[in-house]
C-alpha positions, 0 to 999 in steps of 0.5 A: 361202128357207133352211130356218131362215128358213122355220122362223122365218117359220112360227113367226112366223105360228103365234105371230101367229095364236095371239096374235091369237085370244087378244088380238085386235088388241092383240097386239104385234109384240114379243110375237109375236116373243117367242112365236115365239122369234125376234128382233124384227128377224127378225120385221120382216125377214119382215113389215116392218109388222104389216099385212103379217103380218095380211094373210098370216094372213088370206090363208091363212085365206081360202085354207083356207076356199075350199079346203073350199068348193071341195071340197064343190062339186066333190063335189056336181058329181061326184054323189059327195054330195048338196048338202044333206049338204054344207051340213049338213057346212059348217054343222057344221064352222063351228059345231062344228069351226072355233071357233078360225078363227071367233075368228081371222076376228073378230080379223082383220076390222078389221085386214085386211078385203080378203082376208076380203072376197074369202073372203066373196064366194067363200063366198057364191057357193059356198053359193048354188050348194049351196043351189040344188042342194039346192032342186033335190033338194027337200031345203030348205024353199022360200025358204031362201037363202044369206043365211038360212044366213049369218044362222044362222051369224052367230047360232051359238054360239061356241067358249065354248059346250060342244061338245055344245050346239054339236052340238045347235044344228047339228041344230036349225038343220038341222031349221029349214032342211030340207024334211021334207014330202017 
């Protein structure tokens, strides 16, 4: 791909991501092209249909999340860190640091469910392995499961809540999950 074509593609993806976060599925292709500073024809040469653009954004998001999860699991497997520490870090990242990604995931969920379903399945497996390791270390309350962590994350405060409150929510969630009896 030529350098100018690569720049145009990157600009289109960045604009689409921003507009999908801000406007959800209502973001139009003309609006995305204008925001990216490209002609509508340029956008359609890269992405013949809106679904193609949305799918690439969803796949990029899924790959980024999978990379974070895989690195966490690798650190635990290499005994570089405790599984409980990685779980707490993942919860904190989702609740405090990834507000925009959560909004993007919500905007994409109806537009491109397949890549997000693959990401959810990968995340569930990785979180299950981290939870099993944390249980072996007696760091979690007995009976805590990946579904419990998912439920907590689903009910977590969004990006509209001030960061200090999201930080405190993370602390309280961790207190609910961790086993302080040992």
